[in-house]
N, C-alpha and C positions, 0 to 999 in steps of 0.2 A: 747125533753122536756126541757124547760128552767125555771129557778127560777125567782123570782121577780126582781132580779138585772140583768137579761139577761144571766146568766151563765148556762151552761149545767148541768142537773141533770141526774145522772145514775139511771134508773128506778129500778134496783136491789137494790141499796143503799137506795132509797127513800122508799122502802117497807120493809127494814130490821128494825124491831122494836128492839130497844136496851133497855134492862131491867137493872136498877140499882140492883146490888147484892153485897153481901159481904161474900165470902167464901175463905178459904185457899186452895191452891193447890200446888202440886210439879211441878217444871219445870226443864226439863233436856235439854241440848243442848251444843252448843259451843259458847263461848263469842266472842267478837270482836277481841280479841287477838289470837283466835284459840285454847283456853284452854277449855276442857270440864268442865261443871258445873252441879250441881244438888242442887237446892235451893227451899225453901218454898217461896211462893208468895201469892198475894191476887187478886182475880178476883173482879173487881168493876163494870163492865158492861158486859153483854153477849147479843148476838143475836143468832139466829138459827145457823149461820155459822161463828161466831167469838167471840172475847172478847177483853176487855181492861184489862190489868193485871199490877198491881204495883209490880215491881221487882227491886232488888238491883244489877243487873248484866247488863253490857252494851252488847247488842245483836245487830247484824247487820241486817238491813232489808233484806229480801230475804232468811234468814237462816230458817231452820226447827227446831222446838222445840217439845218436847213431854210433854204433860200436863197430870197430874194425879189428877183429881178432887176427892172430898171425896165421890162421887157417880159414878156409871157407870164404864166405862173402860178408859184405857189410850187413848189419842187422839193426833195425830200429827197435827201440825199447822205451817203455814208459817208466819213469822214476816213481817207485812206490814207497820209498822211504829214504831218509838221510839222517846220519848220526855221526857223532865223534866217538870212536872206540875208547872205552875207559882204560884199557890196558896200554895201548900204544899211542893214544892221542891222535890217531889219523882219522880223517874224514872218510866215511863210507857211504855208498848209495846202494840201495836195493833196486833192481830193475826187473821188469816183466817184459820178456820179448814179445813183440807184436805179432810176428809170424808164429802161428800155432805149432809149427814143427820145430821151432826154436833153433838151437845150435845145429840141429841135424837136418835142416831143410836143404833141399838141393837147388 
C-alpha cells in the first residue's frame, strides 16, 4: 500500500489509532549513559500498542523501559524513537508495548 506521495504505508501503523491523553506515569529503565533511572513522566498520546511520553531522561532507542500508569499494571515497553519537540523543547520517547494486548491486557 502506498500513500499519496508514493511512499509505503505500513498497514499496522495505518490502523493504529492514536489518542491524545494527559496522564502521569512512572518510567524505570537505564539511560543512554547506562545509569538506572526511575522518574515521573507524562503520557501525551497512546494507541493500543504504544505511547508517546514526555520524559526528562535521555534513553536509547531499542532499550526496554517499565511503565507504571495510574491504572492497571506495570508494562514493559521498547523505546522505538526519541526526539526533542520543536514547539515546546521537551524530550519525548515513542514506545512499543511488549505485551501484545498493550494497555488493555488483564
